C-alpha positions as CSV (number, residue, x, y, z in Angstrom):
1,M,91.3,63.0,124.9
2,T,89.2,64.0,127.9
3,T,89.3,62.2,131.2
4,S,85.8,60.8,130.7
5,T,86.7,59.5,127.3
6,R,89.9,57.9,128.7
7,N,88.0,56.3,131.5
8,L,85.4,54.9,129.0
9,S,88.3,53.5,126.8
10,M,89.8,51.9,129.9
11,A,86.4,50.4,130.8
12,V,86.0,49.0,127.3
13,L,89.5,47.6,127.4
14,G,88.8,46.0,130.8
15,T,85.7,44.3,129.4
16,V,87.7,42.9,126.4
17,V,90.3,41.5,128.9
18,V,87.7,39.9,131.0
19,L,85.9,38.3,128.0
20,A,89.3,37.0,126.7
21,A,90.0,35.4,130.1
22,C,86.5,33.7,130.0
23,S,87.0,32.3,126.5
24,K,88.0,28.8,125.5
25,K,91.5,27.7,126.1
26,E,92.5,27.4,122.5
27,E,91.6,31.1,121.9
28,A,94.3,32.3,124.4
29,P,96.8,33.4,121.8
30,V,94.4,36.0,120.5
31,A,94.4,37.6,123.9
32,V,98.1,37.5,124.2
33,E,98.6,39.3,120.9
34,A,96.2,42.1,121.9
35,A,98.8,43.6,124.4
36,P,101.2,44.8,121.7
37,A,98.3,46.2,119.7
38,V,97.1,48.2,122.6
39,V,100.7,49.6,123.1
40,A,100.9,50.5,119.4
41,A,97.6,52.2,119.5
42,A,98.6,54.3,122.5
43,A,101.8,55.4,120.6
44,Q,99.8,56.1,117.5
45,A,97.4,58.2,119.5
46,C,100.2,60.4,120.7
47,G,102.0,60.3,117.3
48,K,104.7,62.8,116.3
49,V,105.2,65.7,118.6
50,S,107.4,68.7,117.9
51,V,108.8,70.4,121.1
52,A,110.5,73.8,121.1
53,N,114.0,73.6,122.6
54,M,114.3,77.2,123.7
55,N,117.7,78.8,123.8
56,W,118.1,79.4,127.5
57,Q,119.1,76.9,130.2
58,S,116.0,76.4,132.1
59,A,113.8,76.0,129.0
60,E,116.4,73.7,127.3
61,V,116.5,71.3,130.2
62,L,112.7,71.2,130.5
63,A,112.4,70.5,126.7
64,H,114.7,67.5,127.3
65,I,112.7,66.3,130.3
66,D,109.6,66.4,128.2
67,N,111.4,64.5,125.5
68,I,112.3,61.7,127.8
69,I,108.9,61.5,129.5
70,L,106.9,61.7,126.3
71,T,109.1,59.2,124.5
72,K,109.7,56.6,127.1
73,G,106.5,57.1,129.1
74,Y,103.9,57.7,126.4
75,G,105.5,56.3,123.2
76,C,105.5,59.7,121.4
77,D,107.7,60.3,118.4
78,V,109.4,63.5,119.6
79,E,111.2,66.0,117.6
80,L,113.1,68.8,119.4
81,V,113.2,72.0,117.3
82,P,115.3,75.1,118.0
83,G,113.2,78.0,119.5
84,D,113.0,81.4,121.1
85,T,110.1,83.2,122.7
86,M,108.8,85.4,119.9
87,P,109.6,83.2,116.8
88,T,108.3,80.0,118.5
89,L,105.0,81.5,119.8
90,T,104.4,83.4,116.5
91,A,104.9,80.2,114.5
92,M,102.5,78.4,116.8
93,M,99.8,81.1,116.4
94,E,100.3,81.4,112.6
95,K,101.3,77.9,111.5
96,G,100.3,75.5,114.3
97,K,103.9,74.4,114.8
98,P,105.8,73.4,116.9
99,D,103.3,71.4,119.0
100,V,104.7,72.3,122.4
101,A,106.5,75.3,123.9
102,P,107.5,73.9,127.3
103,E,108.6,77.2,129.0
104,A,106.9,80.2,127.4
105,W,107.4,83.6,129.1
106,I,104.2,85.1,127.9
107,N,104.0,88.6,129.4
108,A,105.3,90.3,126.2
109,V,102.9,88.4,124.0
110,R,99.9,88.0,126.3
111,Q,97.3,89.7,124.1
112,P,97.8,87.8,120.9
113,L,98.3,84.5,122.8
114,D,95.0,85.1,124.8
115,A,93.3,85.8,121.5
116,A,94.6,82.5,120.0
117,V,93.5,80.6,123.2
118,K,90.1,82.1,122.9
119,A,89.8,81.1,119.3
120,G,90.8,77.6,120.2
121,T,94.0,77.3,118.1
122,L,96.3,77.2,121.1
123,H,95.9,76.1,124.7
124,Y,97.6,76.9,128.0
125,A,98.6,73.7,129.7
126,A,100.5,73.7,133.0
127,T,102.1,76.7,134.7
128,A,105.6,75.7,133.9
129,L,107.2,77.7,136.8
130,K,104.9,77.7,139.9
131,D,106.6,80.8,141.2
132,G,106.7,82.6,137.8
133,G,109.7,84.4,136.4
134,V,111.0,86.7,139.1
135,E,113.1,89.9,138.7
136,G,114.2,92.5,141.1
137,I,117.0,93.9,143.3
138,W,118.9,91.2,145.3
139,M,121.6,91.0,147.9
140,P,123.5,88.1,149.5
141,K,121.8,86.2,152.3
142,Y,124.8,86.8,154.6
143,I,124.3,90.5,154.3
144,A,120.6,90.1,155.0
145,D,121.3,87.9,158.0
146,A,123.8,90.4,159.4
147,N,121.4,93.3,158.8
148,P,117.8,92.1,159.6
149,T,116.4,95.6,159.3
150,I,117.1,95.7,155.6
151,K,113.9,94.4,154.0
152,T,113.2,96.8,151.1
153,I,115.1,98.6,148.3
154,D,114.9,101.9,150.3
155,D,116.3,100.1,153.3
156,A,119.4,99.0,151.4
157,L,119.9,102.4,149.8
158,K,120.4,103.9,153.4
159,H,123.6,101.9,153.7
160,P,126.0,102.6,150.8
161,E,128.8,101.4,153.1
162,L,127.5,97.9,153.0
163,F,127.6,97.7,149.2
164,P,130.8,99.5,148.3
165,S,131.6,100.3,144.6
166,S,135.0,99.0,143.7
167,E,135.7,101.9,141.3
168,N,134.1,104.8,143.2
169,K,135.5,105.0,146.7
170,G,133.1,106.1,149.3
171,K,130.1,105.2,147.0
172,G,127.7,102.3,147.1
173,G,127.3,100.3,143.9
174,L,124.1,99.0,142.3
175,H,124.9,96.4,139.6
176,N,122.9,96.9,136.4
177,C,121.4,94.3,134.1
178,P,123.6,93.2,131.1
179,S,123.9,95.7,128.2
180,G,121.3,95.5,125.5
181,W,118.7,93.7,127.6
182,N,115.4,95.3,128.4
183,C,116.1,94.9,132.1
184,Q,119.0,97.4,131.7
185,L,116.4,100.0,131.1
186,T,114.1,99.0,134.0
187,T,117.1,98.9,136.4
188,G,118.4,102.2,135.3
189,N,114.9,103.8,135.7
190,A,114.5,102.1,139.1
191,F,117.9,103.7,140.1
192,K,116.4,107.1,139.2
193,A,113.0,106.4,140.8
194,Y,114.5,105.4,144.1
195,E,116.9,108.4,143.9
196,A,119.8,106.1,144.5
197,G,122.3,108.7,143.2
198,K,121.3,111.1,145.9
199,K,121.7,108.4,148.5
200,G,125.4,107.8,147.7
201,F,125.1,105.1,145.0
202,V,126.4,104.7,141.5
203,L,125.0,102.4,138.8
204,I,127.6,99.8,137.8
205,D,127.6,98.7,134.2
206,T,128.2,94.9,134.3
207,G,128.5,94.7,130.4
208,S,127.3,91.1,130.0
209,A,125.6,88.3,131.8
210,A,129.0,86.8,132.5
211,G,130.1,90.1,134.0
212,L,127.0,90.2,136.2
213,D,127.4,86.6,137.3
214,G,131.1,87.1,137.9
215,S,130.4,90.1,140.2
216,I,128.1,88.0,142.4
217,A,130.6,85.1,142.5
218,K,133.5,87.5,143.5
219,A,131.4,89.0,146.2
220,Y,130.5,85.7,147.6
221,E,134.0,84.4,147.6
222,R,135.2,87.4,149.6
223,K,132.0,87.7,151.7
224,E,131.6,91.3,150.5
225,G,128.5,93.4,150.0
226,W,126.7,93.2,146.7
227,L,123.5,94.9,145.5
228,G,121.9,94.7,142.1
229,Y,119.5,93.3,139.5
230,Y,119.0,89.6,139.0
231,W,116.3,87.2,138.1
232,A,115.1,83.6,138.7
233,P,115.3,80.8,137.9
234,T,119.0,80.8,137.2
235,S,122.0,78.8,138.0
236,I,123.7,81.6,140.0
237,L,120.7,81.6,142.5
238,G,121.1,77.8,142.8
239,K,124.8,78.2,143.7
240,Y,124.7,81.4,145.7
241,D,122.0,82.1,148.3
242,M,120.5,85.5,147.5
243,V,117.6,87.5,148.9
244,K,115.2,89.6,146.8
245,L,114.5,92.9,148.4
246,D,110.8,94.1,148.6
247,A,110.1,97.0,146.3
248,G,108.4,98.7,149.2
249,V,105.4,99.6,147.0
250,P,102.8,97.6,145.0
251,F,103.5,96.8,141.4
252,D,102.5,99.7,139.2
253,K,101.5,98.1,135.9
254,D,101.0,101.3,134.1
255,G,104.2,103.0,135.3
256,F,106.3,99.9,134.7
257,E,104.9,99.2,131.1
258,N,104.6,102.8,129.9
259,C,107.7,104.4,131.5
260,N,110.1,102.3,133.5
261,S,110.6,99.8,130.7
262,K,111.2,102.6,128.1
263,A,114.4,104.3,127.1
264,D,112.8,107.7,127.1
265,C,111.1,107.5,130.5
266,D,111.1,111.0,132.0
267,K,109.5,110.2,135.3
268,P,110.1,106.7,136.4
269,V,108.1,105.3,139.3
270,K,108.9,103.2,142.3
271,T,107.5,99.8,141.5
272,D,108.4,96.2,141.6
273,W,109.2,94.3,138.4
274,A,106.4,92.6,136.6
275,K,106.2,88.9,137.7
276,S,106.4,86.9,134.5
277,E,103.8,84.2,133.9
278,V,105.6,81.2,132.5
279,V,103.4,78.5,131.1
280,T,103.5,75.5,128.7
281,V,101.6,76.3,125.4
282,V,100.4,73.6,123.1
283,T,98.6,73.5,119.8
284,D,95.0,72.6,119.4
285,R,96.1,69.5,117.3
286,F,98.2,68.1,120.1
287,Q,95.7,69.0,122.9
288,K,93.1,66.9,121.1
289,A,95.4,64.1,119.9
290,G,97.8,63.8,122.7
291,G,95.5,62.0,125.3
292,P,97.4,61.0,128.4
293,A,100.5,62.7,127.0
294,Y,98.7,66.0,127.0
295,E,97.4,65.4,130.5
296,Y,101.1,65.1,131.6
297,L,101.8,68.5,130.2
298,A,98.8,69.9,131.9
299,K,100.2,68.7,135.3
300,R,103.9,69.3,134.8
301,S,105.1,72.2,137.0
302,W,108.1,72.9,139.2
303,S,109.5,75.5,141.6
304,N,112.2,78.0,141.0
305,A,114.2,76.5,143.9
306,T,114.2,73.1,142.1
307,V,115.2,74.7,138.8
308,N,117.9,76.9,140.4
309,Q,119.6,73.8,142.0
310,L,119.4,71.8,138.7
311,L,120.8,74.7,136.7
312,A,123.7,75.2,139.2
313,W,124.5,71.4,138.8
314,M,124.5,71.8,135.0
315,S,126.8,74.8,135.1
316,D,129.3,73.3,137.5
317,N,129.4,70.1,135.4
318,Q,129.2,71.8,132.0
319,A,126.1,69.7,131.3
320,T,123.9,69.8,128.4
321,G,120.1,69.9,128.6
322,A,120.0,66.2,127.9
323,D,122.5,65.6,130.8
324,G,120.5,67.8,133.1
325,A,117.2,66.1,132.2
326,A,118.7,62.6,133.0
327,H,120.2,63.9,136.2
328,F,116.9,65.3,137.4
329,L,114.8,62.3,136.5
330,K,117.3,59.9,138.2
331,G,117.7,62.0,141.3
332,Q,114.4,63.6,142.0
333,P,111.5,61.3,141.3
334,E,109.7,62.7,144.3
335,V,109.3,65.9,142.3
336,W,108.2,64.5,138.9
337,A,106.4,61.2,139.8
338,D,103.2,63.1,140.5
339,W,103.2,64.4,137.0
340,V,102.5,61.0,135.6
341,S,100.7,57.7,136.5
342,P,102.6,55.1,138.5
343,E,102.8,52.9,135.4
344,V,104.4,55.7,133.3
345,A,106.7,56.5,136.1
346,A,107.9,52.9,136.2
347,K,108.6,53.0,132.5
348,I,110.7,56.2,132.8
349,K,112.7,54.9,135.7
350,A,113.4,51.6,133.8
351,S,114.7,53.7,130.8
352,L,117.2,55.8,132.7
């Protein structure tokens, strides 16, 4: 429903209310019975909505936030369905289901998604993450504060003594991305492009996401140097204050996509990581039928800092996506109240 259509509907509804107020006293029960009908009509307009519950923490909690707001605020009948980037977006393009992908990292599927949007079968709603998905080489803030001249990756590589490898005495260590992830390739190729080996560094295989996270936690507890790949938003960056180093050069799209992200890259280039665009994708059916519920999804956007803090709380408390959603909605209305009308915000607060 467009804004003009919605405004026209509200104007018509206002006229009905005024006429009812001016009618004879004995007709008052008719006006009283109209209110539930209006509520039912609003719920019917939203109807059933399938929302992809993606299998990573930030997407999971956002799906549950959408579930609460769409259900309690707009009367939608929400079904959360399991999802992952490629299967979910492929199903939306080919089958028109699910209706909503709250946190879609679209860089890898940009061309077919753009084609679907151009054809009108799918729509981009809000930018889910204002800052986008961020990847790169990071170090602890206490190291940055103590060494203000270190701003870029090259600056850090001049100081292997600040980032000692625990297994290679006298060498600096650059922590790699978890095994089997594509960022393991991009980090390994960045290690070569920046000639880190010649500058006294070794590439540390962290093995898994838990191993990578553990290495950061250990360094922070001991206030030791740490240098390596990481990304945002994540719970670790909500718990530990880290600084992303400047690549020192502009992003090289061709070099990154055609070499640095490949296993057989012969001549990797110095470049930053691609900034991931993270948006909410909806089907044409829901964009047309959702009305105010769709307008909420077209506004709903938050920062990596907000997400990092929420994910850190979830990890510390072993909280589920539903727990995290309730915690956020109860504790940070100053963030989400602008996504909805004051009337909807009041409904949501009353439901928590």
